[in-house]
N, C-alpha and C positions, 0 to 999 in steps of 0.2 A: 681481676677475673681469673688469671692463671693461678693465683694463690688460693682462691676459693675452690677451683677445680681440683687442685692438689689435695686440699683438705677433704673434699668429698671422696676422692679416691682412697685416702687414708682411712676415713671413717667406714667406708664400705668394706675395706679389707679387715679392719678391726672387728666389725660386726660379723663377718664371715668366720674369722678366727674364734670369736666368742661362741658362735653357734656350734662349731665343731668341738671346742674345748669343753663346753657345758652340756653337750649331747642334747641339743635342742632340735626338734623337727624343723622349726623355722624361727627366725627373728626378724622383726621390722623395727626400724629406728627413724628418728627425725631430729633435726637441729634447727633452732630459730635464733637469730641474732637481731637485736633491736626490734623484735616483733615480726620479723620477716623470716619465713621458712627458707633456709638456704641449702638444706640437704635432706633427702629421704633415701633410705636404702632398705631392701627386703631380700632375704636369702632363705634357702631351704624349701621345705615342703609344708604348705599350709594345711594339707589333709593327709596325714599319715595313715588313715584308716581306709582311704579310697584311692582312686586314680591320682597319681602325683599331680600336685597343683602348686605352681610357684606363687608366693604372695606378692603383693605390690603395695603401694602407698595407701590404697583405699581398702585393703583387707582389714576387717574388724577383728579384734581380739577382746576377750573379756578382761577388763582392767581391775577387777576386784576392788581392793580398798582405795584405789585412786578415785573411786566414787566419793569417798568421805570428804576430801577438800572441796569438791564441787557442792556437796550438800552444805558444808560450812559456809561457803561464800553465798549460797542462796539464803541461808538463815540470816547472815549478816546484811544482805541486801534488804531483807524485810525489816531488820533493825534500823537501817538507814532511812527507810520509809516510815518509821514510827509504828509499824505493825507489831513489832516484838521488842522487848527490852532484854538485852543480853544478861543483865544483872538482877533480873527478877526470877523467882522460881518458875521452872518450866511448867509446873502444874497450873499456873495462871492460864495457860492456853490448852493444856492437855491434863485435865483434872484427874484422870485415872492412870496417869503415867507411873511406872515403878519409880520409887525415890524421887517423886516430883518436887520434893523440897529443894533439890539441887537446882542451881541457876542454869539458864540456857548456856552461858559461857562455860560452866563446869561440865556440862554434857559435851560441848564442842572440844574441850581440852582433855577429855578422858579423866576427869577428876570428880565425876558424879558419884563414884562409889559402887556403881553397878558391876555385876560379874562380867567377865569377858564374853561369855556365850550364853544363849538361852538354854534352859533345861531340855532334855530329850536327846535324840541321836544327832550325829554330826550333820548339822543343817546344811553345810556347804555342799555335801554330796547327796544328802537325803531330801533336801528341800526345807525351806523355812517355815516357821509357824505363822498362823494368822494372828492378828492383834488380839482377838478374843482368846486364843490359846495362851498367849503371853500373859494376859490378865488372869486367866484361870490358874496359871502356875504360881501365882502369888510370889513373885520374885522379890527377894529382899536384898538390900545393898550389902556388900562385903565391908565397906568402910564408910565413915561419915563423909558427906560431901565436902570436897575441898581439902581433905587431909592428906591425900596421896594420889599419885598418878597410877592408873590401872587401865590399860588399853581395853576398850569395850566395844565390840561389834553391837552388842545389845543397846548401848547408849545411842548409836547412830540409827538403829531401828526406831527408837523413840523420837529422834530428831526428824526422821522421815514422817512420822505421825504428826509432829509439830507443823511441818510444811503443809501437810494435807489439811490440817485443821484450820490454819490461818488463811491459806489461799483458796480452799474449797475445791482443789483438784488433786490428783495423785502426785506423789513427790516427784516423779520423773517429768511430768508436764510442768511442774513448778520450776524445776531446773532448766527446762527447755526455754522458758520465757524469761527467767531471771538471770541465767548464766550463759547457756550455750548459744542462744540466739544472738545476744549482743556480741559475743566473741567469735561468731562465725564457725562454731563447732558443729558442722553439718553431718559428721559421721559418728556421732556419739548418741547412744540410745539404750533403753532398757532391754530391748530385743534387737538382735542383729538382722541385717539384710542377707539375702542369699550370697554365697561366696565367702562367708566368714571363715576364719580359721577354725579348725577342729582340734580340741584339746585332748591330750592323752597323758597317761603315765608312762614314762620311759623306764624300763628295767635298769637298775643301777649297775648291773654286771653283764648284761646280755643285750643283743640287738633286738629287743622285743618291746612292743608297746601294748598298753592296756587302755581300752576305752574309758573315758571319764564321763559321768552323767552331767547334764546341764539342767538342773532342776530350777523351778521358780523359787525365789527367796521370800516372797510374800512380805510379811511385816519387817523382815530383815533386809529388804532390798536396798535401802539407802546405805547399808553398810558395805555393799560390794557387788551390785548386780549389773552395773553398766558395761556396755561394749563400746570400744572406741578404736582409734588409730593413733599412732605416734604423732602424726601431723596435728590432729585435734588437741592432743595432750600438750604439745609445745605451744599452741595458741593459748591454752589455759596457763601454762607456765610463764609465757610472756606477759600475760596480765598480772600474775603474781610479782613479776620483776618490775612492773610499772611501765613496760614498753607498749602495752595496749591499754588505753584509758577506758574509763567507764565502769559500769557494774557496781562498784563501791566508791564511796568517798575515799580520797587518798589516806586520810587518817584511819579509816576502818580497814583498808587494805594493809596498812602498816601493822594494825593490831592483830590481824590474822597471822602475820608472820612472826610476831613477837613471841619468843620462847617463854612459856610460863609454867610448864610442868615437865619434870625430868623423871625418867625411869631410874630408880635407885637400886643398883645392883652391887652387892658387896664386893669390894676388891677391884671394881672397874671404874674408870673415869667417866665423868658426865660428857659423853661424846654426842649424844642426841637429846633432843627435847621436843616438845610439842607446843605449837601455838593453838590457834582456833581452827583445828582440823588439818593443820599443815605440820609435817615433820621438819625439824631444823637439825642439820648436822653441823658439827664444829670440828674441822680437821686442821689443827694447828693454827686456829684463829680465822681460817677461811670458812665462811658459812655457806651452806647450800640449803635450799628449801625444796619441798616437794612431798612425795609420798611413794611408797612401794605398794604393790598389790599381789596377792597370791590366793588362788582358789584351785581346787583340783582341776588340772588340765591347763592352767594359765598362770603366768606371772608377768608383771609389768613394773616399770620404774620410771619416775619423772623426777629430774633434778634441775634446779634453777640456781644460777649464780646471778643474784640481783645486781651486784656491783658492776658486772660486765654485761648485764642484760642478755644472758645466755640461757637457753632452755633446751634440754636434751631429754628424749624419751625413747624407750624401747619396749616392745611387747613380744612375748614368746608363748608357744602353745605346748608347754610341758608342765607337769606338776612340780618338778624340781626346779628351783629358781636358777636363772642364768647368771646371777651375780651382780646385777645392777649396771647402771650406766656411768658410774664414777670414772672408769677408765676412759670412756669416750669424752666425758666432760673435761677431764684433765688434759686430753689431747687438744681440745679446742682452746682451753685456757692458755696453753703454751703458745698458741698463735695469736692470742688476743690478751696481752698483759693487762694488769689492772690499770685503769686510766689514771694519768697524773692529773693533779689539780690544775685547771686552766689559770691563766694569769688573771689578776683582779680586773673585773670589768663592770662591776655593779657600783654605780656612783653612790647609791644609798648606803653602801657598806664600806666603800673604799677608805674612808677616813678612819675606820675602826681596825683596819688590817695592820699586821706587823707584830712586833714583839711586845708582850705584856708580862707583868710580874704579879704572881700571887704570893705576897711576902717576898721571899727571895727565889722562888721557883719560876723559871722561865717557861712561858707559854707562847704559842704563835696562833694568831687569829687570821684566817683567810676566808675568801668568798669562793667556794667551789661552783656556785651558780647564782644567778640573780635572785635576790631575796633570801639568800642562804648564808650562814656563817659556819665555819669549822674551827673549833678550838682544840688545839693539840698540845698535850702536856710535855714534860721533859722526856727526851729520848723518843719522841714520837708516840708516846703511850697516852692512854686515857682520852682518846679523841671523842668529842661531842659535837653534834650538829644542832643548829638553831634555825628556826624559820621566823621571818619577820611577822610580827603581830601588831599591826598599826594601832589597834585600840584594845590590846590585850589587857591593859590595866584599867580600862574603863574611862580614861580621860582623853583618848585619841592621840596619845603620845606615840609618835612613830619611832621612838628610840627604845621600843620594847621588843624583845625577841623571846621565843619559847623553844626550849630544848625538845627536839624530836628524834634524837638518835644518840647512841652511846648509853652509858649506864647512870652515872652519878647525877648528871644534870638533865636527864630525860624528864620532861614535864616542868622543869624549873625555869625561872625567868632570868634573862640577861637584860639589865637596864643600863643604858648609856648615861654617864654623868658628865655634864658640860660645865665649863667655867663661866664666869660672868660675861665673857665675850662670845659664848656659844661654841667654843672649841671643846672637842672631846678630850678629857684628861683622866677619866677613870671609868671602870666598869663595875657594876654590882651584879655578880653572878650567884644567885641563890644566897645572898647576903655576904659572899666573899668579895673582898675589895681587890680589884686588879688595877695596877698602875703602870705607867710607861717606864718608870725606873723603880728599883726596889725602895719601898717605903718613901714614895715621893713626898717631900715636905710641903708641896703645894696642895696636896689632897688631904681632906679631913678624914684621917684614918680611923677606923673603929678602934677604940682603946687609946687613941691619941698617939701622936709621934713624939719621940724624945726631943726636947728643945735643942740639944746639942747635936742631934743627928748622928751620922756615922763617925766613928773614931777608930784609931789604930787598935789592933788587938794587943793586949798586954802579954 
């Protein structure tokens, strides 16, 4: 308890320092660990245009593009229910959609080829177009679907239309019953309640503020119109981390987080990617998931460390971004190191664990959790995880596992090979033969073993 109190004090101090350093009227933040909110903090002035008003944990801010991952999860929930197929053209359900030949998944991952914004004036300040106005503009794609990443607010407007067409209700109501209700996100909505934060532009070199309009986004609403609180956002983040069950099948939730499209900027490394509506950041091999949001008057950030089951979010009421929550997340990571693998405890996998050889390369197989295998290559690199698939090969063989993490073996099968006495003596991993000793003569090696076996080097 004392440690958690000290962490809360440190996070509030960091939030205060960030608010001053980034010249934000106010900032509000929250942290969840293992699905439970353990810290909230709010500092500054929630209404810089009226009588000063301190924000609190219930103060709503416009979260802009953090709307998008919620829309994506709602679409994926419809896919789990069989109402939508992510890999069929979106025009199947929205026949008049721009570039409807792109699949639903391509819309979700920003690879539909659509432009970033609709034609016309700056819609985030002037207000969004109607669906009829979008159709009348005869928008054409910039790129063929699936050929490159191009972030598109317009694509998420189309996804909002998809939600409305399939569910028969407006996109925000669809999110309420598909996502927000099950996750207990009671302070998230398309329109805020009284007492919400007031967004302003802060002059970059003077102590002056400029009012920012809050127009209706209409057909572009699903791209960034929601209001929320950091507490609600970390509930959503905890769901992404797997700390709160429900809403999606586990395999679908994993697909949402899987990086499949990269911004390709000349001279820069691939540090960020996009899954199905979720941004993935890679900092020296440490991945975080979430999304940032920015519209005139408001910025927000949600970051999730799925390995440690941490979710951190913050919201501000200035047009200029506050720099995100990675500093807060790193402070929490320092107090919650990456969990070590627990000792072997799964009897169904215990006989598989230990040292294995692929040719002459050493690998270690462990069980990080019941019904799970972790295969780690030389020097701790190339880790892959596998889940038990009792009837995965169609004959009820409980010695079949399926890769569900890592790269090379993701989706591939690991089959256990037993000798005549039923003892494990080899593994077939995507056709590669793993043995307990290098080129074990007792195993029927692909390509055959040399009859003389090992010999001194000449």
